[in-house]
C-alpha positions as CSV (number, residue, x, y, z in Angstrom):
1,M,90.4,60.8,99.7
2,S,89.0,63.0,102.4
3,A,91.1,66.2,102.3
4,A,90.1,69.1,100.0
5,P,92.0,69.1,96.7
6,A,95.1,71.1,96.2
7,R,94.4,74.6,95.0
8,G,97.3,74.9,92.6
9,I,100.9,75.9,92.8
10,K,101.3,78.9,95.1
11,T,105.1,79.2,95.4
12,M,108.1,78.0,93.4
13,L,111.5,78.0,95.1
14,H,114.7,77.9,93.0
15,P,118.1,77.2,94.5
16,V,120.7,79.6,93.1
17,S,124.5,79.7,93.5
18,D,124.8,83.5,93.0
19,L,121.9,85.4,94.4
20,A,122.9,88.8,92.8
21,K,123.2,87.3,89.3
22,A,120.1,85.2,89.6
23,K,118.1,88.2,90.9
24,A,119.1,90.2,87.8
25,V,118.1,87.3,85.4
26,Y,114.7,86.8,87.1
27,A,114.0,90.5,87.3
28,A,114.7,90.7,83.5
29,L,112.4,87.7,82.9
30,F,109.5,89.0,85.0
31,G,110.0,92.7,84.1
32,V,109.8,93.8,87.7
33,P,112.2,94.1,90.6
34,P,111.9,91.7,93.5
35,Q,109.4,92.5,96.3
36,I,111.4,90.7,99.0
37,E,115.2,91.1,99.3
38,S,117.5,89.8,101.9
39,P,120.9,88.0,102.0
40,Y,119.2,84.6,102.3
41,Y,116.1,85.1,100.0
42,V,114.8,87.1,97.1
43,G,111.1,86.9,96.2
44,F,109.0,88.0,93.3
45,D,105.2,88.2,93.5
46,L,103.6,87.6,90.1
47,E,99.8,87.7,90.0
48,H,99.0,84.3,91.6
49,L,102.5,82.9,92.0
50,H,105.4,83.7,94.2
51,I,108.9,82.9,92.9
52,G,111.7,82.6,95.5
53,L,115.4,82.5,95.0
54,V,117.3,80.6,97.7
55,P,121.1,80.8,97.9
56,D,122.8,77.5,97.9
57,G,119.5,75.6,98.4
58,G,119.0,77.1,101.8
59,P,118.7,75.0,105.0
60,Q,116.4,72.7,103.0
61,G,119.4,71.6,100.9
62,M,117.4,72.1,97.7
63,T,119.2,70.9,94.5
64,A,116.3,71.6,92.1
65,P,113.3,73.9,92.0
66,V,110.4,72.9,94.3
67,A,106.8,73.6,93.6
68,Y,104.6,74.3,96.7
69,W,101.0,73.3,96.2
70,Q,98.5,75.3,98.3
71,V,96.3,73.0,100.5
72,V,93.5,73.7,103.0
73,D,94.5,71.2,105.6
74,I,98.2,70.4,105.6
75,E,98.0,67.6,108.2
76,A,95.3,65.8,106.3
77,R,97.0,66.2,103.0
78,L,100.3,65.0,104.4
79,D,98.6,61.9,105.9
80,E,96.9,61.1,102.6
81,L,100.2,61.5,100.7
82,T,102.1,59.2,103.0
83,A,99.3,56.6,103.0
84,A,99.6,56.7,99.2
85,G,103.3,56.1,99.2
86,A,105.0,59.5,99.6
87,T,107.8,59.9,102.1
88,V,108.1,62.9,104.4
89,R,111.2,64.9,103.5
90,E,110.6,68.0,105.7
91,P,107.8,67.8,108.4
92,I,105.3,70.6,108.8
93,R,106.9,73.8,110.0
94,S,105.8,77.4,110.4
95,V,107.5,80.0,108.2
96,G,105.7,83.0,109.6
97,E,102.6,85.0,109.1
98,G,100.3,81.9,109.5
99,R,102.0,80.0,106.7
100,R,103.0,76.4,107.2
101,V,105.0,74.2,104.8
102,A,106.2,70.6,104.4
103,T,107.8,68.6,101.7
104,V,107.5,65.0,100.6
105,T,109.1,62.8,98.0
106,D,107.2,60.7,95.6
107,P,108.2,57.1,94.8
108,D,110.7,58.4,92.2
109,G,112.4,60.9,94.5
110,N,110.7,64.0,93.2
111,V,110.1,66.7,95.8
112,L,106.6,68.0,96.3
113,G,105.9,71.0,98.5
114,L,102.8,71.6,100.5
115,L,101.8,75.1,101.7
116,E,98.9,76.1,104.0
117,D,97.9,79.7,104.8
118,R,95.9,80.1,107.9
């Protein structure tokens, strides 16, 4: 294995059916209001973890929460994961401000997210 190890979970995205109701529940859980609010995304920044609420699973079609692991070199990590048997679900894409993401599925169909901040 040549790529630097994953640095831990950086972001967790949760698909929600009712953004307003979910926002209230998560705000109560975290004890803080969201730092990011839009009709298509609500985000909470908690110390070293970002929690995002995505209405109806967003364009990704999420049906369950997805953990995004922070990596140094997303291309190298994606290559190693596919060589080890993972399948690319969403190829690498930019989501703004130097951040790139991708998702793969493991052999059991679990979705793993990769996140690189440049």
